TORDO-326552 format. One line per field, with one value per residue (C-alpha): chain; residue number from 1; x, z, y. Coordinates in steps of 0.2 Angstrom, whole numbers. Last residue first. Layout:
<pts>
chain	c(A; ...) .
resi	c(NUM; ...) .
u	c(X; ...) .
w	c(Z; ...) .
v	c(Y; ...) .
</pts>
This chain:
<pts>
chain	c(A; A; A; A; A; A; A; A; A; A; A; A; A; A; A; A; A; A; A; A; A; A; A; A; A; A; A; A; A; A; A; A; A; A; A; A; A; A; A; A; A; A; A; A; A; A; A; A; A; A; A; A; A; A; A; A; A; A; A; A; A; A; A; A; A; A; A; A; A; A; A; A; A; A; A; A; A; A; A; A; A; A; A; A; A; A; A; A; A; A; A; A; A; A; A; A; A; A; A; A; A; A; A; A; A; A; A; A; A; A; A; A; A; A; A; A; A; A; A; A; A; A; A; A; A; A; A; A; A; A; A; A; A; A; A; A; A; A; A; A; A; A; A; A; A; A; A; A; A; A; A; A; A; A; A; A; A; A; A; A; A; A; A; A; A; A; A; A; A; A; A; A; A; A; A; A; A; A; A; A; A; A; A; A; A; A; A; A; A; A; A; A; A; A; A; A; A; A; A; A; A; A; A; A; A; A; A; A; A; A; A; A; A; A; A; A; A; A; A; A; A; A; A; A; A; A; A; A; A; A; A; A; A; A; A; A; A; A; A; A; A; A; A; A; A; A; A; A; A; A; A; A; A; A; A; A; A; A; A; A; A; A; A; A; A; A; A; A; A; A; A; A; A; A; A; A; A; A; A; A; A; A; A; A; A; A; A; A; A; A; A; A; A; A; A; A; A; A; A; A; A; A; A; A; A; A; A; A; A; A; A; A; A; A; A; A; A; A; A; A; A; A; A; A; A; A) .
resi	c(326; 325; 324; 323; 322; 321; 320; 319; 318; 317; 316; 315; 314; 313; 312; 311; 310; 309; 308; 307; 306; 305; 304; 303; 302; 301; 300; 299; 298; 297; 296; 295; 294; 293; 292; 291; 290; 289; 288; 287; 286; 285; 284; 283; 282; 281; 280; 279; 278; 277; 276; 275; 274; 273; 272; 271; 270; 269; 268; 267; 266; 265; 264; 263; 262; 261; 260; 259; 258; 257; 256; 255; 254; 253; 252; 251; 250; 249; 248; 247; 246; 245; 244; 243; 242; 241; 240; 239; 238; 237; 236; 235; 234; 233; 232; 231; 230; 229; 228; 227; 226; 225; 224; 223; 222; 221; 220; 219; 218; 217; 216; 215; 214; 213; 212; 211; 210; 209; 208; 207; 206; 205; 204; 203; 202; 201; 200; 199; 198; 197; 196; 195; 194; 193; 192; 191; 190; 189; 188; 187; 186; 185; 184; 183; 182; 181; 180; 179; 178; 177; 176; 175; 174; 173; 172; 171; 170; 169; 168; 167; 166; 165; 164; 163; 162; 161; 160; 159; 158; 157; 156; 155; 154; 153; 152; 151; 150; 149; 148; 147; 146; 145; 144; 143; 142; 141; 140; 139; 138; 137; 136; 135; 134; 133; 132; 131; 130; 129; 128; 127; 126; 125; 124; 123; 122; 121; 120; 119; 118; 117; 116; 115; 114; 113; 112; 111; 110; 109; 108; 107; 106; 105; 104; 103; 102; 101; 100; 99; 98; 97; 96; 95; 94; 93; 92; 91; 90; 89; 88; 87; 86; 85; 84; 83; 82; 81; 80; 79; 78; 77; 76; 75; 74; 73; 72; 71; 70; 69; 68; 67; 66; 65; 64; 63; 62; 61; 60; 59; 58; 57; 56; 55; 54; 53; 52; 51; 50; 49; 48; 47; 46; 45; 44; 43; 42; 41; 40; 39; 38; 37; 36; 35; 34; 33; 32; 31; 30; 29; 28; 27; 26; 25; 24; 23; 22; 21; 20; 19; 18; 17; 16; 15; 14; 13; 12; 11; 10; 9; 8; 7; 6; 5; 4; 3; 2; 1) .
u	c(114; 115; 120; 124; 119; 115; 127; 117; 100; 109; 118; 114; 95; 87; 83; 91; 83; 80; 88; 88; 99; 93; 88; 107; 115; 106; 110; 129; 128; 120; 132; 147; 158; 176; 185; 204; 201; 193; 210; 213; 199; 207; 224; 218; 207; 222; 233; 220; 214; 202; 193; 185; 190; 181; 183; 168; 166; 152; 160; 172; 156; 150; 168; 168; 154; 159; 175; 165; 156; 171; 176; 176; 168; 152; 153; 153; 138; 128; 134; 128; 111; 112; 115; 98; 97; 111; 100; 86; 95; 103; 86; 81; 93; 101; 115; 105; 100; 118; 121; 132; 140; 149; 162; 165; 159; 168; 156; 158; 141; 129; 135; 147; 155; 145; 156; 141; 137; 154; 151; 143; 156; 158; 159; 167; 163; 172; 164; 174; 168; 166; 152; 138; 147; 145; 128; 123; 131; 121; 104; 96; 113; 118; 104; 112; 116; 117; 124; 136; 139; 142; 148; 163; 161; 178; 187; 177; 179; 178; 162; 152; 157; 150; 133; 131; 138; 125; 110; 116; 115; 131; 138; 155; 163; 181; 194; 210; 228; 227; 240; 247; 240; 229; 221; 218; 210; 198; 194; 187; 176; 171; 166; 156; 148; 142; 129; 129; 111; 115; 133; 139; 148; 166; 170; 184; 203; 212; 231; 234; 250; 265; 265; 268; 253; 250; 255; 246; 231; 233; 235; 219; 208; 214; 209; 192; 189; 190; 180; 165; 160; 157; 147; 144; 147; 140; 151; 161; 178; 188; 176; 168; 169; 164; 169; 187; 192; 208; 213; 231; 238; 254; 271; 280; 274; 291; 292; 289; 273; 267; 271; 262; 247; 247; 247; 231; 222; 227; 219; 204; 203; 196; 190; 204; 199; 208; 208; 222; 223; 239; 236; 247; 250; 264; 256; 243; 257; 263; 246; 242; 259; 256; 239; 247; 259; 245; 234; 216; 201; 184; 177; 174; 191; 209; 214; 193; 195; 209; 199; 210; 209; 204; 202; 221; 224; 225; 229; 217; 210; 193; 190; 201; 204; 203; 215; 211; 219; 229) .
w	c(384; 399; 385; 369; 359; 370; 363; 346; 355; 364; 381; 399; 397; 405; 421; 437; 451; 443; 457; 474; 476; 490; 499; 496; 499; 517; 519; 516; 528; 542; 539; 540; 526; 526; 516; 514; 499; 490; 491; 474; 465; 470; 464; 447; 446; 449; 438; 423; 410; 420; 421; 436; 437; 453; 459; 471; 489; 491; 501; 486; 477; 491; 493; 476; 475; 493; 482; 468; 479; 487; 504; 520; 528; 533; 517; 505; 514; 511; 493; 491; 497; 485; 468; 463; 454; 441; 436; 433; 423; 413; 410; 404; 390; 387; 397; 402; 385; 379; 364; 373; 383; 366; 369; 353; 357; 374; 389; 401; 395; 398; 417; 427; 444; 456; 453; 452; 434; 428; 419; 433; 446; 445; 427; 427; 442; 441; 449; 454; 452; 465; 457; 471; 473; 454; 454; 467; 456; 441; 448; 456; 461; 443; 438; 451; 438; 445; 460; 451; 441; 423; 421; 420; 425; 432; 433; 422; 424; 410; 400; 416; 419; 402; 406; 424; 416; 401; 414; 426; 411; 403; 401; 402; 403; 408; 406; 413; 409; 390; 378; 386; 373; 386; 392; 372; 370; 384; 376; 360; 371; 379; 362; 357; 374; 373; 360; 346; 341; 349; 350; 369; 371; 378; 379; 392; 391; 408; 411; 391; 389; 377; 377; 366; 370; 351; 346; 360; 355; 336; 342; 354; 339; 327; 339; 344; 326; 322; 336; 333; 346; 334; 338; 325; 330; 324; 333; 317; 317; 311; 307; 323; 329; 347; 352; 361; 377; 388; 406; 410; 427; 428; 434; 418; 422; 420; 403; 393; 400; 398; 379; 378; 387; 372; 359; 368; 369; 350; 346; 336; 347; 360; 349; 357; 374; 390; 408; 420; 435; 446; 455; 470; 469; 459; 445; 445; 443; 428; 419; 423; 416; 401; 399; 398; 385; 375; 373; 371; 368; 371; 381; 369; 362; 366; 385; 388; 387; 402; 415; 431; 446; 463; 473; 473; 466; 475; 459; 450; 457; 463; 454; 454; 473; 482; 489; 499; 492; 507) .
v	c(-990; -976; -964; -971; -956; -942; -930; -930; -926; -911; -915; -912; -911; -897; -889; -895; -904; -920; -931; -921; -906; -898; -914; -923; -906; -906; -924; -921; -906; -917; -930; -918; -912; -914; -901; -904; -914; -898; -891; -900; -891; -873; -879; -885; -871; -860; -870; -868; -877; -888; -906; -914; -930; -939; -956; -963; -967; -954; -941; -939; -932; -922; -915; -909; -898; -891; -887; -880; -869; -861; -863; -855; -870; -860; -850; -866; -872; -857; -855; -873; -866; -853; -864; -866; -849; -854; -868; -856; -844; -857; -865; -847; -846; -861; -869; -885; -887; -889; -879; -866; -880; -882; -867; -859; -841; -843; -844; -830; -821; -835; -836; -844; -841; -850; -866; -878; -874; -877; -893; -899; -899; -918; -916; -936; -947; -964; -978; -994; -1010; -1023; -1031; -1026; -1009; -1005; -1012; -1000; -986; -991; -993; -977; -968; -966; -953; -940; -926; -908; -912; -922; -938; -940; -958; -968; -987; -996; -1012; -1023; -1041; -1050; -1059; -1059; -1040; -1036; -1044; -1035; -1017; -1018; -1023; -1008; -996; -988; -972; -977; -994; -1000; -1014; -1015; -1018; -1015; -1020; -1034; -1046; -1056; -1039; -1036; -1053; -1047; -1032; -1041; -1053; -1038; -1029; -1045; -1048; -1029; -1035; -1024; -1017; -1000; -996; -993; -977; -973; -992; -989; -992; -991; -993; -992; -1003; -1001; -982; -967; -961; -957; -974; -983; -974; -980; -998; -998; -989; -1002; -1017; -1010; -1007; -1024; -1030; -1018; -1005; -991; -975; -962; -944; -927; -914; -911; -902; -917; -932; -941; -958; -961; -980; -979; -972; -968; -971; -967; -969; -958; -965; -959; -940; -932; -923; -939; -941; -924; -925; -940; -932; -920; -933; -941; -925; -921; -939; -931; -917; -927; -942; -955; -951; -943; -946; -944; -953; -951; -933; -930; -912; -913; -922; -910; -897; -906; -907; -889; -883; -896; -887; -869; -875; -883; -868; -870; -860; -863; -878; -891; -895; -901; -896; -897; -916; -917; -925; -925; -936; -936; -954; -956; -974; -991; -1003; -1015; -1032; -1028; -1014; -997; -997; -980; -966; -951; -936; -928) .
</pts>
C-alpha cells in the first residue's frame, strides 16, 4: 500500500510514490514509446497518480507521450509539468526564461501537448538569474485565477526564494534532487517546506541509478547523459560505487534490493518520491519499496553512512547547474 501525503496545505492527498517520466524521452539512452506507455499504464494500475514531466523533456515529446497515456485510461492521473528551461532541439545547452510572457506561452503550449484544460501542478523548472521571483509568481497566480493551472511549484530553489514566492501566492510543492547521494536540501529547504506547509518532491531518489548497486560505466548507453556528469566520470564513479556496501548489507537484512532500501529511506522522510524508469520490471521493484519499513536504527545507520557530502563529484555539469538552488 502506497502511503499518501497532502500536496501543500490546500492540495489533494496523493500517493507518496510517483513516477518521473523524463527518461522516456531522452537523456538516459534509447527510448521506446510502446514500452514507455506500458510502464505508464502499469504504474497507474499499481496506484501511482503523480506523473512528472516538463516541456523540455524531448522538446515536448514527453508531454505528448503522457497525453497518449491519459487518453488510453489514465484520466484521473495528477500531472505535474514544468517551464523555464529553453533548449534548441538536440542540444544540452540551455537558457532560463521566467518572463511573464514566456510563462503564458509555455503554459498554453503544455496544455495543448497534454490535451488538458488545466495543469494540476505547474513548476518553475529553474529560476532565472536577475529576475525577481515575485514577477514569475504574479504571472502564475494569474494562470491559477484563469483556471489553467491548479497548483504552483518551484524546482531547485533556495529557502529564501521559496519564502519570497510563497508570500505572493501559496506554493504547493518544491521539487529537488534528494537521495542518499544528495542531501543538500536537508539544511534549509526542507525545514522551510515544513514551516510553510509546502510538499517536498524528491527527484532522482535513487541517485540516478548509483544506489541500485547494478550500475557501472560499461552499462551506460553511448548517448546516456550521465556519462558527462562528474559523479559518473572515471575514478569518481568507482569511488561512489564502492560506497554502496552499507546499503547492500541493509538490503540483505530485508531480502530487498539496494534501490528498495534507498527509496524506503526517502519515503521515511515524509516526502514524495518520483523515481523514473523505462522498464516495467524496475517499476514493480520500485513500487515494492513501499512494503519495506525501516527501523529507527536502520534509518540512523543510513544517515551516518551517507552523510551529506559523502559522494564524489557534482551532480550535473556546469551547464546543468544553471539555476540550481537559486
